[in-house]
C-alpha positions in Angstrom: -35.2 21.2 37.8 -34.1 24.1 40.4 -35.7 27.2 38.5 -32.2 29.5 38.2 -30.5 26.0 37.5 -32.3 25.6 34.6 -32.1 29.3 33.7 -28.4 29.3 34.0 -27.9 25.8 31.8 -30.1 28.0 28.9 -28.1 30.8 29.1 -25.5 28.5 28.5 -26.5 26.9 25.9 -27.5 30.3 24.0 -23.7 30.8 24.8 -22.4 27.6 23.3 -24.4 28.2 20.0 -23.9 32.1 19.8 -20.4 32.7 21.2 -18.7 29.5 20.5 -20.1 28.6 17.6 -20.8 24.9 18.3 -23.3 22.7 16.2 -26.0 21.4 17.5 -25.2 18.0 18.2 -22.4 18.6 20.4 -24.7 21.3 22.4 -27.2 18.5 23.0 -24.3 16.0 24.1 -23.2 18.6 26.6 -26.2 19.6 28.0 -27.3 16.3 28.5 -24.2 15.7 30.8 -25.0 19.2 32.6 -28.8 17.9 33.1 -27.0 14.6 35.0 -25.0 16.9 37.0 -28.3 19.1 37.6 -30.3 16.4 38.8 -27.6 15.1 41.0 -27.9 18.7 43.0 -31.7 17.4 43.5 -32.5 21.2 44.1 -29.6 22.7 45.5 -28.5 26.4 43.9 -25.6 26.8 42.0 -24.6 29.8 44.0 -23.9 27.1 46.5 -21.7 25.0 44.5 -18.8 22.9 46.8 -16.0 20.9 46.1 -18.2 17.8 47.5 -21.1 18.3 44.9 -18.8 17.6 42.3 -16.6 14.9 44.1 -20.2 13.0 44.9 -21.5 13.4 41.1 -18.1 12.0 39.7 -18.7 8.7 41.8 -22.0 8.7 40.7 -21.0 8.1 37.1 -20.6 4.4 38.4 -17.3 4.3 36.3 -14.8 1.3 37.0 -12.8 3.3 39.8 -16.2 3.0 41.8 -16.5 -0.3 44.1 -19.1 -2.7 44.0 -21.0 -1.7 40.8 -21.2 -4.3 38.1 -19.2 -3.8 35.3 -22.7 -3.8 33.0 -24.2 -0.8 34.7 -20.4 1.1 34.4 -20.1 4.1 32.2 -17.7 3.7 29.5 -14.4 5.5 30.0 -14.6 7.8 27.2 -18.0 9.1 28.4 -17.2 9.6 31.9 -14.2 11.7 30.8 -16.0 13.8 28.6 -18.7 14.4 31.5 -15.8 15.8 33.5 -14.3 17.9 31.0 -18.5 19.4 29.7 -18.9 20.0 33.5 -15.3 21.7 34.1 -16.1 24.3 30.9 -19.4 25.0 32.2 -18.0 25.8 35.9 -15.5 28.0 34.5 -18.1 29.9 32.5 -20.7 29.8 35.5 -17.8 31.4 37.8 -17.7 34.7 35.2 -21.2 35.4 35.7 -22.8 38.1 38.0 -23.9 36.1 41.0 -21.3 33.1 40.5 -18.3 35.1 40.9 -18.2 33.9 44.8 -17.4 30.6 43.6 -14.4 28.9 44.7 -11.6 30.1 42.2 -10.7 26.5 42.5 -13.8 24.8 41.8 -13.2 23.4 37.9 -10.7 21.6 39.0 -12.5 19.5 40.8 -14.4 18.2 38.0 -10.9 16.6 36.8 -10.8 13.0 36.1 -8.4 10.3 37.5 -5.5 9.7 36.0 -6.6 5.9 35.4 -10.0 7.2 34.0 -8.3 9.6 31.5 -5.8 6.6 30.7 -8.7 4.3 30.0 -10.6 6.5 28.1 -7.6 7.2 25.7 -6.3 4.1 25.2 -6.1 3.1 21.6 -9.0 1.0 20.6 -8.5 -2.4 19.1 -10.0 -1.9 15.5 -9.1 -4.0 12.2 -7.1 -1.7 9.5 -6.9 -3.6 6.4 -3.4 -4.2 4.7 -3.1 -3.0 1.0 -3.2 -6.2 -0.5 -6.5 -7.0 1.2 -8.1 -4.3 0.0 -6.8 -5.0 -3.9 -8.3 -8.5 -2.9 -11.3 -7.1 -2.4 -11.6 -5.2 -5.5 -10.9 -7.9 -7.4 -13.3 -10.2 -5.8 -16.0 -8.2 -6.8 -18.3 -8.2 -9.8 -18.7 -5.7 -12.0 -21.9 -6.9 -14.2 -24.6 -4.5 -13.3 -23.9 -0.4 -12.5 -24.4 -0.7 -9.0 -21.7 -3.5 -8.6 -19.5 -1.1 -10.5 -20.6 2.1 -8.5 -19.6 0.0 -5.1 -16.0 -1.4 -6.6 -15.3 2.3 -7.5 -16.7 3.3 -4.1 -14.0 1.3 -2.4 -11.5 1.9 -4.7 -11.7 6.3 -4.5 -12.0 5.6 -0.6 -8.5 4.1 -1.2 -7.3 6.5 -3.9 -8.0 9.6 -2.2 -8.3 9.0 1.7 -11.8 10.8 1.9 -14.0 10.4 4.5 -17.3 8.4 3.9 -19.1 11.9 4.6 -17.4 13.1 2.0 -17.9 10.5 -0.3 -21.4 10.5 -0.3 -21.9 14.0 -1.1 -19.3 14.5 -3.4 -20.5 15.7 -7.1 -19.0 14.7 -10.6 -17.3 18.5 -11.0 -15.6 18.1 -7.5 -13.2 14.9 -9.5 -10.9 16.3 -11.8 -9.3 12.9 -12.9 -6.9 14.4 -15.6 -5.2 16.2 -12.8 -5.8 13.7 -10.2 -7.6 16.3 -7.9 -10.3 16.1 -5.7 -12.0 19.4 -4.3 -13.8 18.9 -1.8 -15.6 22.0 -1.2 -17.4 22.5 2.1 -20.3 24.5 0.8 -21.4 21.1 -1.0 -19.2 18.3 0.8 -19.8 16.7 4.0 -16.0 17.3 5.3 -15.1 17.2 8.9 -15.1 20.8 10.6 -16.5 22.3 6.8 -13.2 22.3 6.0 -12.4 23.3 2.4 -9.4 21.1 0.9 -8.5 20.4 -2.5 -6.4 16.8 -2.4 -4.5 14.7 -4.9 -5.0 11.1 -5.3 -2.5 9.1 -3.4 0.1 7.1 -5.4 -1.8 3.2 -4.6 -1.6 2.0 -8.1 -2.8 3.0 -11.6 -5.1 -0.3 -11.2 -6.7 1.5 -8.6 -7.4 5.1 -10.4 -8.4 3.0 -13.3 -11.4 1.6 -11.6 -12.2 5.1 -10.7 -11.3 6.9 -13.8 -13.8 4.2 -15.7 -16.3 4.8 -13.5 -16.2 8.6 -13.7 -16.3 7.8 -17.9 -19.3 5.7 -17.4 -21.6 8.4 -15.3 -20.5 10.8 -18.3 -21.7 8.8 -20.5 -24.9 7.8 -18.8 -25.6 11.5 -19.0 -24.5 12.6 -15.5 -24.0 16.1 -15.3 -21.3 18.1 -12.9 -24.0 18.5 -10.1 -25.1 14.9 -10.1 -23.6 12.6 -7.2 -20.5 10.8 -7.8 -22.2 7.9 -6.4 -25.5 7.8 -6.6 -27.8 6.5 -4.4 -29.4 3.4 -6.3 -28.9 1.7 -9.9 -32.0 3.4 -11.0 -30.1 7.0 -10.6 -27.4 5.8 -13.1 -29.9 7.3 -15.7 -29.7 7.1 -19.4 -28.9 10.2 -21.5 -32.5 10.5 -22.6 -34.2 10.3 -18.9 -35.5 13.0 -17.0 -34.6 11.3 -13.3 -32.6 13.4 -11.7 -29.5 11.4 -9.7 -30.4 11.0 -5.8 -27.4 11.1 -2.9 -27.2 8.2 -0.4 -28.4 10.3 2.6 -25.9 8.3 5.0 -23.1 6.7 5.2 -24.7 3.2 5.9 -24.5 1.8 2.4 -21.1 2.4 2.3 -20.1 0.1 5.2 -22.5 -2.4 3.6 -20.7 -2.1 0.6 -17.6 -2.9 2.6 -19.3 -5.8 4.5 -20.3 -7.8 1.4 -16.5 -6.6 0.1 -14.9 -8.2 2.6 -17.0 -11.5 3.3 -16.5 -12.2 -0.7 -12.5 -11.9 -0.5 -12.5 -13.7 2.8 -10.9 -10.2 4.7 -12.0 -9.4 8.2 -14.9 -6.6 7.9 -13.4 -2.9 8.4 -15.3 0.6 8.4 -14.9 3.0 6.2 -12.3 5.4 8.0 -9.8 2.3 8.6 -8.6 2.8 5.0 -7.3 6.1 6.0 -5.1 4.2 8.6 -4.1 1.9 5.9 -3.0 5.3 3.7 -1.1 6.5 6.5 1.2 3.6 7.4 1.9 3.6 3.9 2.8 7.5 3.8 5.8 6.3 6.1 6.9 4.3 3.4 6.0 6.6 0.3 7.7 9.7 2.0 11.8 10.4 1.2 12.2 13.1 3.3 10.3 15.0 6.0 9.1 17.4 3.2 7.4 14.5 1.7 5.8 13.5 4.7 4.5 16.5 5.5 2.8 16.5 2.0 1.3 13.5 2.7 -0.1 14.4 5.9 -1.6 17.5 4.5 -3.2 15.4 1.7 -4.8 13.3 4.3 -6.5 16.6 5.3 -4.4 16.9 8.6 -3.0 20.7 9.2 -0.4 18.8 12.2 1.5 16.0 11.2 1.3 15.2 14.6 -2.3 13.8 14.0 -1.1 11.7 11.2 1.5 10.0 13.3 -0.4 9.7 16.3 -3.8 8.4 15.5 -3.4 7.0 11.9 0.3 5.6 11.8 0.9 3.5 14.4 3.0 0.3 13.7 1.8 -3.3 14.3 4.4 -5.3 16.7 5.1 -7.6 13.7 5.9 -4.1 11.3 7.7 -2.9 14.4 10.2 -5.5 15.2 10.8 -6.5 11.4 11.8 -2.9 10.8 14.2 -2.9 14.0 15.8 -6.6 12.6 16.4 -4.5 9.4 18.3 -1.7 11.4 20.5 -4.3 12.6 21.1 -5.6 9.2 21.9 -2.4 7.8 24.7 -1.7 11.1 26.0 -5.1 10.0 26.0 -4.7 6.1 29.5 -3.8 4.6 29.9 0.0 3.7 29.6 -0.6 -0.1 26.2 -2.1 0.7 24.6 0.9 2.2 26.3 2.9 -0.5 24.6 0.3 -3.2 21.3 0.6 -1.5 21.3 4.8 -1.1 22.1 5.1 -4.9 19.5 2.5 -5.7 16.9 4.9 -3.8 18.1 7.4 -5.9 17.2 6.5 -9.5 13.8 7.2 -11.0 11.0 4.7 -11.1 12.2 3.8 -14.9 15.9 3.2 -14.0 15.1 1.4 -10.9 12.9 -1.0 -13.4 15.6 -1.6 -15.8 18.5 -1.9 -13.0 15.9 -5.1 -11.7 15.6 -6.2 -15.3 19.4 -6.4 -15.2 20.0 -8.3 -11.9 17.5 -10.9 -12.6 19.4 -11.8 -16.3 22.5 -11.9 -13.7 21.4 -14.1 -11.5 20.3 -16.6 -14.3 23.6 -16.3 -15.5 
């Protein structure tokens, strides 16, 4: 690599770490992309950069837009878009450095990927998301004979009850869960949360049966002699120790075992496999039915760890086509229903859960008569 180019890349790497506070993985990924760009220059000095240098590099990425390139060697659209973004950020930084301020002012603009490529990169990916009934059927099908089996069952129940990410799940300690208050303290100093963000979240209203699985597991951990700083979900069966044992519990080192637990559970229940993160999408869709006001929807969104409710709506709460059509047809039926029916439905919604149960019992009695 050209000496001055290597030096500027080193300075930019330092800038990302010290001035931007980016983590090592992010910096490494960006440096790989910039290394590819530097190699494409074939020794040309960065002070002589022209728009055509960037244009030629974008063509070399072998995206679907390039003709006569086999699909098997084409980079994925998200990779191409991210590479272009990383290059743009670098050139914007470079143009402010001494000796490089004579670069064309609009040079970074040439890093923009095509609109088609951007659309391909942002297209929603078809990933299976389980229904609430499928999650419950999995939990019902899971064995509970051994401590490990009960741990596995409780782990899936906990994902569904709390919506935590799998990284947080494997790093939670017993002290982080207050079952009496239905509270999870995702303390970023000890729990692996996204963006190292500390959150205090409550259990989602997915059912007392799900909550019971979790509380029973917590009680079992405590009864076994586990202390506050021990993992909520220990790594191995031997880690679930007796009260007199001196063996320290171990945490799962990665989230791979969680995916394996889900794989076995889905196979046992005859449900398609899904990643742990898909449960968050299931919860997000349920939030749309739980919420009775915009304020409640905002509370549910924040409980998922989203500061912006738009994140919940855009990335998690997308409706399937069948559900979309079902809701639209229901709106037609409401529009054509008599006004007294709408008034009755509104009154029922305003009743407490206990009163609705009473009303339901009375309705069944009337139908029998």
